[in-house]
C-alpha positions in Angstrom: -7.3 -80.7 -94.1 -9.0 -78.6 -91.4 -5.6 -77.6 -90.0 -4.5 -76.3 -93.5 -7.7 -74.3 -93.8 -7.1 -72.8 -90.3 -3.5 -71.8 -91.2 -4.7 -70.3 -94.5 -7.4 -68.2 -92.7 -5.0 -67.1 -90.0 -2.4 -66.0 -92.6 -5.1 -64.2 -94.6 -6.3 -62.5 -91.4 -2.7 -61.4 -90.5 -2.2 -60.1 -94.0 -5.4 -58.2 -93.8 -4.4 -56.9 -90.3 -1.0 -55.7 -91.6 -2.7 -54.1 -94.6 -5.2 -52.3 -92.4 -2.5 -51.1 -90.1 -0.4 -49.7 -93.0 -3.5 -48.0 -94.4 -4.2 -46.4 -91.0 -0.6 -45.1 -90.9 -0.8 -43.8 -94.4 -4.0 -42.0 -93.7 -2.5 -40.4 -90.6 0.1 -38.8 -92.9 -2.4 -36.5 -94.5 -1.4 -32.9 -93.9 2.2 -33.7 -92.9 5.5 -34.5 -94.7 4.6 -38.2 -95.1 1.4 -37.4 -96.9 3.2 -34.7 -98.9 5.8 -37.1 -100.1 3.0 -39.4 -101.3 1.4 -36.6 -103.3 4.6 -34.8 -104.3 4.7 -35.8 -107.9 1.1 -34.7 -108.5 1.7 -31.4 -106.6 5.1 -30.4 -107.9 5.3 -32.1 -111.3 7.5 -35.0 -112.4 10.7 -33.0 -113.2 10.6 -30.9 -110.0 9.7 -34.0 -107.9 12.7 -35.9 -109.2 15.1 -33.1 -108.1 13.4 -31.6 -105.1 12.2 -33.2 -101.9 9.9 -32.0 -99.1 11.9 -32.2 -95.9 9.9 -30.6 -93.1 6.7 -28.8 -92.4 6.7 -26.5 -89.3 4.4 -23.6 -88.5 2.9 -23.8 -92.0 6.4 -23.4 -93.5 7.5 -26.1 -95.9 11.2 -26.7 -96.2 12.1 -28.2 -99.6 15.5 -29.7 -100.4 16.9 -29.2 -104.0 19.6 -31.4 -105.4 21.3 -28.6 -107.5 21.4 -24.8 -107.4 19.5 -24.7 -110.7 16.6 -26.6 -109.1 16.7 -24.2 -106.1 16.3 -21.3 -108.6 13.4 -23.2 -110.3 11.7 -23.6 -106.9 12.2 -20.0 -106.0 10.8 -18.9 -109.4 7.7 -21.2 -109.1 7.2 -20.7 -105.3 3.8 -19.0 -105.5 2.4 -21.5 -108.0 3.7 -24.3 -105.8 2.1 -22.9 -102.7 -1.3 -22.7 -104.6 -0.8 -26.3 -105.7 -0.1 -27.4 -102.1 -3.3 -25.6 -100.9 -5.4 -27.2 -103.6 -4.3 -30.6 -102.2 -5.2 -29.5 -98.7 -1.8 -28.6 -97.3 -2.0 -25.3 -95.4 1.4 -23.9 -96.4 2.0 -20.1 -96.1 5.7 -20.1 -97.1 8.4 -22.2 -98.6 12.0 -22.4 -97.6 14.6 -23.9 -100.0 17.8 -25.7 -99.0 20.5 -27.5 -100.9 19.9 -31.2 -100.3 21.8 -34.3 -101.4 19.7 -37.4 -100.7 21.5 -40.7 -100.2 19.6 -42.3 -103.0 20.2 -39.8 -105.8 18.3 -40.8 -108.9 20.8 -41.5 -111.7 20.4 -38.8 -114.3 21.1 -38.8 -118.0 24.3 -37.2 -119.2 24.2 -34.0 -121.3 25.2 -36.1 -124.3 22.3 -38.5 -123.8 19.9 -35.6 -123.3 21.2 -33.9 -126.5 20.9 -37.1 -128.5 17.1 -37.1 -127.7 16.6 -33.4 -128.2 13.6 -32.5 -130.5 15.8 -30.1 -132.5 18.2 -32.8 -133.7 17.4 -32.9 -137.4 19.7 -35.8 -138.2 17.7 -38.0 -135.7 14.2 -36.7 -136.2 14.3 -35.5 -139.8 12.9 -32.2 -141.3 9.4 -31.1 -142.1 7.8 -27.7 -142.9 6.4 -25.7 -140.0 2.6 -25.7 -140.4 2.6 -21.9 -139.4 5.5 -20.3 -141.2 6.2 -23.1 -143.8 9.9 -22.9 -143.1 11.8 -26.2 -143.0 12.1 -27.3 -139.3 13.1 -30.3 -137.2 10.3 -32.8 -137.0 10.8 -33.2 -133.3 10.0 -29.6 -132.7 6.9 -29.7 -134.8 5.8 -32.9 -133.1 6.4 -31.5 -129.6 4.9 -28.0 -130.0 2.9 -28.3 -133.3 5.2 -25.6 -134.8 8.9 -24.7 -135.2 10.9 -23.2 -132.3 10.8 -19.7 -133.9 6.9 -19.8 -134.0 6.9 -21.2 -130.5 9.1 -18.3 -129.3 6.7 -15.9 -130.9 3.8 -17.7 -129.2 5.5 -17.4 -125.8 6.7 -13.8 -126.6 10.3 -14.6 -125.9 12.7 -12.2 -127.6 
């Protein structure tokens, strides 16, 4: 009985020791790529984080790998906002470099057909309702997503 208690306490101590060691390693990541990878979804947003990966930080320049040229363009377009977001999380980044990057464990993505099947503009899937602003019949999915039809949404965003 005493031997069993001893084994249990020793195992618990080892587990606590491993946990403590891992937490120390994790805390040492703050300010470098390891910490950035931990915070990446919060900093970059879910969509960008799924398709772009921080690769390196050197001389306050962050290198980000993008899985597709479209995501490279999205990174370039949002570069300044991303730098501000990084700074708000304590990463002193002054510039971002973007590279094409194909990670070994690419996340399986939905096909265009699957994406289109779930699109909010699909009337045969979502049904039709009247837009609360212009009162024109509109897909329910659009009204649910934006609170208005896509035409009113475009006006709101000032897209021609």
